C-alpha positions in Angstrom: -12.8 7.6 -1.6 -13.7 10.2 -4.2 -10.5 9.5 -6.2 -11.3 5.8 -6.1 -14.8 6.5 -7.5 -13.3 8.4 -10.4 -10.9 5.4 -11.0 -13.8 3.0 -11.1 -15.8 5.2 -13.5 -12.8 5.7 -15.8 -12.2 1.9 -15.8 -15.8 1.2 -16.6 -15.7 3.7 -19.5 -12.6 2.1 -20.8 -14.2 -1.4 -20.5 -17.1 -0.2 -22.6 -14.9 1.4 -25.2 -12.6 -1.6 -25.5 -15.6 -4.0 -25.8 -17.1 -1.9 -28.6 -13.8 -1.7 -30.5 -13.2 -5.4 -30.0 -16.6 -6.4 -31.3 -16.2 -4.2 -34.4 -13.3 -6.5 -35.3 -15.2 -9.7 -35.6 -12.3 -12.0 -36.5 -9.7 -10.7 -34.0 -11.6 -9.9 -30.9 -8.8 -11.0 -28.5 -6.2 -8.9 -30.3 -7.7 -5.6 -29.3 -7.3 -6.0 -25.5 -3.8 -7.3 -26.0 -2.8 -4.3 -28.0 -4.5 -2.0 -25.4 -2.6 -3.9 -22.6 0.7 -3.2 -24.3 -0.2 0.4 -24.8 -1.0 0.8 -21.1 2.4 -0.6 -20.1 4.1 1.8 -22.5 2.1 4.6 -20.9 3.3 3.6 -17.4 6.9 3.8 -18.6 6.2 7.2 -20.1 4.5 8.4 -16.9 7.6 7.5 -14.9 9.7 9.6 -17.3 7.5 12.6 -16.8 7.2 12.6 -13.1 5.3 15.1 -11.1 1.5 15.7 -11.4 1.5 14.9 -15.2 3.2 11.6 -14.7 0.8 10.7 -11.9 -2.1 11.5 -14.1 -0.7 9.4 -16.9 -0.1 6.6 -14.5 -3.6 6.8 -13.2 -5.0 6.5 -16.7 -2.7 3.7 -17.7 -3.4 1.6 -14.7 -7.2 2.0 -15.4 -6.6 1.1 -19.0 -4.5 -1.9 -18.0 -7.3 -3.2 -15.7 -10.0 -2.6 -18.3 -8.0 -4.5 -20.9 -7.5 -7.5 -18.6 -11.2 -7.5 -17.7 -12.3 -7.3 -21.4 -9.8 -10.0 -22.3 -11.3 -12.3 -19.6 -14.9 -11.4 -20.7 -14.2 -12.3 -24.3 -12.3 -15.4 -23.3 -15.1 -16.7 -21.1 -17.7 -15.8 -23.8 -15.6 -17.9 -26.3 -15.4 -20.8 -23.9 -19.1 -20.8 -23.1 -20.1 -20.6 -26.8 -18.3 -23.9 -27.6 
């Protein structure tokens, strides 16, 4: 369970960072999570090329980044829908 706790903490940190970056760009808030999502998919592909422990670490980070970007995308989308 300790590795899972680290995964959750890393994901929460990524959520906070992506939210801060997204709200710095007032006009294009939804663009930031989409770009981060694409970046995380590229990191998964790169982690598969590395293999070994380095690849597994990159995969761990990229999956956490992917989940955080999806959560932030949904949060911004729901906020947009509720503000209308």
